[in-house]
Residue, then its C-alpha position, 0 to 999 in steps of 0.5 A: m846087590h844082595i839086600n838081605r843075607d838071611k831071613t832074620n834080617c828081612c821083615g818083608c815090608s817091600a820098601c826095597y821093591s817099591i823104591c827100585p828104579t828099574k823094577a829089578i826086585s820082586m817079592q816072592p813067598d817062602a814055604l810059609g808065605f812070608k815074602y822076601p825080595m828077589i833080584d833080577v840081576d839083569k835089571c839091577i843097576d847097583c844103585g844101592l837104594c834098596k840097601k839104603v831104604c832098609q830100616f830093619k836094623s838096630d840103628y834104625d832112624r827115629y826121625e822126629v820121634s822123641d821120648s814117648v808119653v804113656y796114656a790109657l784110652r777107651n772110647v766112651d761109646e760102648s757100641e764102638l768099644l765092643k766092635s773094637q778089640s781093645g779100647a777102640a784107639f785106632w778107630s777113634i783116631a782114624k775116624v776123625f782123620i777121615q772126617d777132616g779130609g785125610i786118607v787112612y791106610g790100614v789092614g783089611y781083607g783081600d780075596n778069601y780073607k787074605i790079609i792086606h793093607k788098604r787105602v780108605k777115604a770114607l767111614t764106610e770103608l774104614e770099618e774093615l780096618r778095625g781090629s787086629k789081624y794076626v797075620q803078616s799083611d801084604v802092603g802091596e803097592t801102598f807105599r807108592e800110593v802114599v807118595k802119590d797122595l802126599d804129592s797130591g796134597f792129602k794128609v795121610l795116616y798109615s798104620g802097621t807094624s813098627c818095621q813097616i812104619a820105619n821103612l815107609k818113612a824111609y821110603v817117603g823121605a824127609i821132604r814129603r813127611n810133613n803130611l804123613y802121620t803114623i801109628d804102629i802097634i806093640c807087636h808080638g810077631v807076624p804069623s804065616p799067611f799060608v798057615w792062615k789060609d790053610f786054617l780057614s780052608y780046614i774050618e770050611t772043609k770040616s764044617k762044610k760051610k762057607i765063611s762069611s766073616v772073621n774076627f781074630r779076637d771076639k770081645s763078645k767072649g771077653w777082652k782077655n779071652c783071645v777067642s776067634s770067631f768065624v761066621f758062616s754063610d748060614k749065620s752059624v758061628l764057630y768060636t775057637k781058641d785054636y788060632s790064638k794058640l797057634f799065634y802064641s805058640n810062636l811056631a809060625l812067626r816070621e823069622c826076623c820077629y825073634v830078633c826084632p830091633f823095635t821091641n823097646f820104647r825107641r818108637v818110630s811112629d807118632i803113636t804106638i797102640g796096644d792092649f793095656w794088659g795089667w790095667g786092673k792093677s793101675s785103676n779100679l775104673y773100666n775093669d769090665d773085660k771090655g778093653v782099654s788101649l795103651i797109647l804111647v804118644c811119641s811126637n808133636k803129630g802124635v799129640t795132634l792126633l790124640d787131641s783130635v779125639k779127646s772129646e770122645v774118649y776116656l784118657k788117663k796119663m800113665t807111667k812107663q812102669s805101669c804099662l811094661q809089656k814083654n814086646l816093649q822090652e825084648p823080641t818074642k822068643c823063638n819056639s825050639l820046634r819052629k824049624k821042625f814045624e816049618y819042615e813038617y808043614q811043608k812036607r806033610g801039610f797043614v792038617f798034620v801040624y794042626k793036629k800035632y801042635i795046635k789042636l787041643n789034646i784030651f787033657e786040655k779038652i777035659i780042663r776046658k769042659i770043667k771050666l765051662l761047667l763051673k762057669i755055668k754053675 
């Protein structure tokens, strides 16, 4: 059975891989590292489960999700706020969930900072899941692990992109969903795992140092600045906007992101979180460039999750109009050079495309220096 016709209708969530009763499906990377299902026809029994579970479609199931209610949220503990990348919404909710005996799944790091989904049940482990990771995560075996946890009587909180959540809920099934709580993000799109790996390798080669930690958006340089930081083994730090520039260029996103069916208010999770861009137009409070989260509460479970953290966060009910963002209205537009970027990356390597498409040109360097000098004065 062919479960996807082309790259625009597969989000790489691995639900088909997880549900296959004969293990006929494997997830194989393309030239950019995005995984797609491959079927071993000798093992396939044509049961149709892979096609049935897939929710990457315009008529995706919403399950118990109703119309969303909008809030602004910010953790009142500044130390927690500064370690998070907006208002610390995920951390606040996940911390209480674990303290109440639940299990949390979110995005952390594998070997060499590969971006993967992880299962955690202790606050010491939760720290790694804090903050956005602008790379498509590999969910691995986590869908199957969630089912085991639910069958064992645990409450589970799973966070991810909308497509991951929609397909997880379809995979879990209606009977088990009572103890499954979900959080998705307002998603711009997921960048290439291989480009991320090569970016890190380039930094280490150029600096001749080993990276010991990464931060995709370092708020020490301001919430709105989109500066990434890389700490090396000798404690020195590199601050750069180059990876953010790649991300927002839309050159290395998964192809399905440009036709994403989830970029609207028809949410699939109990809670949707994101940065509350434009917050300053709505309030004079907390305009200190330290971050405010946007929260869409979409179900009774979402209400329960939000109620659990009310004592430690600032919370303000907002309108949909006050929080409109492009990716709540339409998918990210594909860069006209996307195909050329992929071809040149595959044929000529990362350094070539980095220097051609990402690295600051002389004019941009001059503008940056002028801004820096004006800031110093």
